[in-house]
C-alpha positions as CSV (number, residue, x, y, z in Angstrom):
1,X,102.9,-0.3,-5.1
2,X,106.2,0.2,-6.7
3,X,108.4,-2.8,-7.3
4,X,111.4,-3.0,-5.0
5,X,114.4,-5.3,-4.9
6,X,113.1,-6.8,-1.6
7,X,110.4,-9.4,-1.8
8,X,107.0,-8.5,-0.3
9,X,106.3,-10.2,3.0
10,X,103.0,-12.1,3.2
11,X,101.8,-13.5,6.5
12,X,99.5,-16.4,6.7
13,X,97.4,-16.6,9.8
14,X,95.7,-19.6,11.5
15,X,92.4,-18.6,10.0
16,X,94.0,-19.1,6.6
17,X,93.9,-15.4,5.8
18,X,96.9,-13.9,4.0
19,X,98.1,-10.5,4.9
20,X,100.3,-8.4,2.6
21,X,102.6,-6.3,4.8
22,X,103.6,-4.1,1.8
23,X,100.0,-2.9,1.2
24,X,98.7,-3.6,4.7
25,X,95.7,-5.5,3.3
26,X,94.4,-9.0,3.3
27,X,94.9,-10.8,0.0
28,X,93.7,-14.0,-1.6
29,X,95.5,-16.7,-3.5
30,X,94.1,-15.1,-6.6
31,X,95.8,-11.9,-5.6
32,X,99.1,-13.7,-5.1
33,X,98.7,-15.3,-8.5
34,X,98.4,-11.9,-10.0
35,X,101.5,-10.8,-8.2
36,X,103.4,-13.8,-9.6
37,X,102.2,-13.0,-13.1
38,X,103.3,-9.4,-12.6
39,X,106.7,-10.7,-11.6
40,X,106.4,-9.3,-8.1
41,X,108.4,-11.3,-5.7
42,X,107.0,-12.3,-2.3
43,X,107.7,-14.6,0.6
44,X,105.0,-16.2,2.7
45,X,105.5,-16.8,6.4
46,X,103.4,-18.6,8.9
47,X,102.4,-15.8,11.2
48,X,102.6,-18.0,14.3
49,X,105.8,-20.0,13.7
50,X,107.6,-17.7,11.3
51,X,108.2,-20.6,9.0
52,X,108.7,-19.9,5.3
53,X,105.7,-21.5,3.6
54,X,106.1,-19.9,0.2
55,X,106.5,-23.3,-1.6
56,X,103.2,-24.7,-0.2
57,X,101.3,-21.5,-1.0
58,X,102.6,-21.4,-4.6
59,X,101.5,-25.1,-4.9
60,X,98.1,-24.1,-3.6
61,X,97.9,-21.4,-6.3
62,X,98.7,-24.1,-9.0
63,X,96.1,-26.4,-7.4
64,X,93.5,-23.7,-7.7
65,X,94.4,-22.9,-11.3
66,X,94.2,-26.5,-12.2
67,X,90.9,-26.8,-10.4
68,X,89.4,-24.0,-12.5
69,X,90.0,-26.0,-15.6
70,X,93.2,-24.2,-16.6
71,X,95.1,-27.4,-17.0
72,X,98.7,-26.8,-17.6
73,X,100.2,-30.0,-16.1
74,X,99.5,-33.3,-17.9
75,X,98.5,-36.2,-15.7
76,X,101.4,-38.2,-16.8
77,X,103.8,-35.4,-15.9
78,X,102.2,-35.2,-12.4
79,X,102.5,-39.0,-12.0
80,X,106.2,-39.0,-13.0
81,X,106.9,-36.1,-10.7
82,X,105.4,-38.0,-7.8
83,X,107.5,-41.0,-8.7
84,X,110.7,-38.9,-8.3
85,X,109.9,-38.1,-4.6
86,X,112.2,-40.3,-2.6
87,X,114.1,-41.5,-5.7
88,X,117.8,-41.2,-6.1
89,X,117.2,-38.7,-8.9
90,X,115.1,-36.4,-6.7
91,X,117.9,-33.9,-6.3
92,X,118.4,-33.5,-10.0
93,X,114.7,-32.9,-10.9
94,X,114.4,-29.4,-9.4
95,X,117.5,-28.2,-11.3
96,X,116.4,-29.7,-14.5
97,X,112.9,-28.3,-14.3
98,X,114.2,-24.8,-13.3
99,X,116.6,-24.9,-16.2
100,X,113.9,-26.0,-18.6
101,X,111.5,-23.3,-17.4
102,X,114.2,-20.6,-17.6
103,X,115.0,-21.6,-21.1
104,X,111.4,-21.6,-22.2
105,X,110.8,-18.2,-20.5
106,X,113.8,-16.7,-22.2
107,X,112.7,-17.9,-25.6
108,X,109.0,-17.4,-25.2
109,X,108.9,-14.1,-27.1
110,X,110.8,-15.5,-30.0
111,X,108.6,-18.6,-29.9
112,X,105.4,-16.5,-29.9
113,X,106.5,-14.4,-32.8
114,X,107.5,-17.5,-34.8
115,X,104.2,-19.1,-34.0
116,X,102.3,-16.1,-35.1
117,X,104.3,-15.9,-38.4
118,X,104.0,-19.6,-39.1
119,X,100.5,-20.0,-37.6
120,X,99.4,-23.5,-38.4
121,X,101.2,-26.9,-38.8
122,X,104.7,-25.4,-38.7
123,X,104.2,-23.9,-35.3
124,X,103.2,-27.2,-33.8
125,X,106.1,-28.9,-35.5
126,X,108.4,-26.4,-33.8
127,X,106.9,-27.2,-30.4
128,X,107.3,-30.9,-31.0
129,X,110.9,-30.4,-32.0
130,X,111.5,-28.4,-28.8
131,X,109.9,-31.2,-26.6
132,X,112.1,-33.8,-28.3
133,X,115.3,-31.8,-27.6
134,X,114.4,-31.3,-24.0
135,X,113.7,-35.0,-23.6
136,X,117.0,-35.9,-25.1
137,X,118.8,-33.4,-22.8
138,X,117.0,-34.9,-19.8
139,X,118.0,-38.4,-20.9
140,X,121.6,-37.4,-21.2
141,X,121.5,-35.9,-17.7
142,X,120.0,-39.1,-16.4
143,X,122.8,-41.2,-18.1
144,X,125.4,-39.2,-16.2
145,X,123.9,-40.2,-12.9
146,X,122.9,-43.7,-13.9
147,X,125.4,-44.9,-16.6
148,X,124.4,-48.5,-16.6
149,X,120.6,-48.0,-16.5
150,X,118.8,-48.9,-19.7
151,X,118.1,-46.0,-22.0
152,X,114.6,-45.3,-23.3
153,X,115.8,-46.7,-26.7
154,X,117.2,-49.9,-25.3
155,X,114.3,-50.3,-22.9
156,X,111.9,-49.8,-25.7
157,X,113.8,-52.2,-28.0
158,X,113.9,-55.0,-25.3
159,X,110.2,-54.4,-24.6
160,X,109.4,-54.7,-28.3
161,X,111.3,-58.0,-28.5
162,X,109.7,-59.4,-25.3
163,X,106.2,-58.5,-26.4
164,X,105.2,-59.2,-30.0
165,X,102.5,-56.6,-30.0
166,X,103.6,-52.9,-29.8
167,X,102.0,-51.2,-26.8
168,X,100.1,-48.0,-27.5
169,X,102.1,-44.8,-26.9
170,X,101.5,-43.3,-23.4
171,X,100.8,-39.7,-22.6
172,X,104.3,-39.6,-21.2
173,X,105.8,-40.6,-24.5
174,X,103.8,-37.9,-26.2
175,X,104.9,-35.4,-23.7
176,X,108.5,-36.4,-24.2
177,X,108.2,-36.0,-27.9
178,X,106.6,-32.6,-27.5
179,X,109.2,-31.4,-25.1
180,X,112.0,-32.5,-27.4
181,X,110.4,-30.7,-30.3
182,X,110.1,-27.5,-28.3
183,X,113.7,-27.6,-27.3
184,X,114.8,-28.1,-31.0
185,X,112.7,-25.2,-32.1
186,X,114.2,-22.9,-29.4
187,X,117.7,-24.0,-30.5
188,X,116.8,-23.3,-34.1
189,X,115.4,-19.9,-33.2
190,X,118.5,-18.9,-31.1
191,X,120.8,-20.1,-33.9
192,X,119.0,-17.7,-36.4
193,X,120.2,-14.8,-34.2
């Protein structure tokens, strides 16, 4: 089916079957995942109520992919994401994540070519730099909304003073470092233009 500017309508019936109105066929979550990867836009409606349930269906697709062992989301990230629900920062998180993913998507081709050219340690250093930069940007955004909250540096310094033994780095700390490294690499790549 040719791509159009209008999103394809998918209807989800009570028996959990998904019906693609564009092709007049029943589809699976796997079929929808292929559509997403092919950049084909769609909206999923509950056939009975007419409610837009696209978000929950996309979440189901992610759940299935993770269940197949294609782990993309670290456990620490998932835990932190859950912690944001109901938090005062909840409204900021979607915008930040969307911005980060858009930046990564825009720079992925450059990043792939750089990684293939510098296959090895340098490629991983670039990713780490990007992760570090993203983390710093996120912390700056948090400071705007919570100017008197302790920063990670001051919180870490006070924790170090309070506890004589240094605690082992958490997966979240590792993820933050990686995110900042990736951001730095993307910036460096865009500056080379």
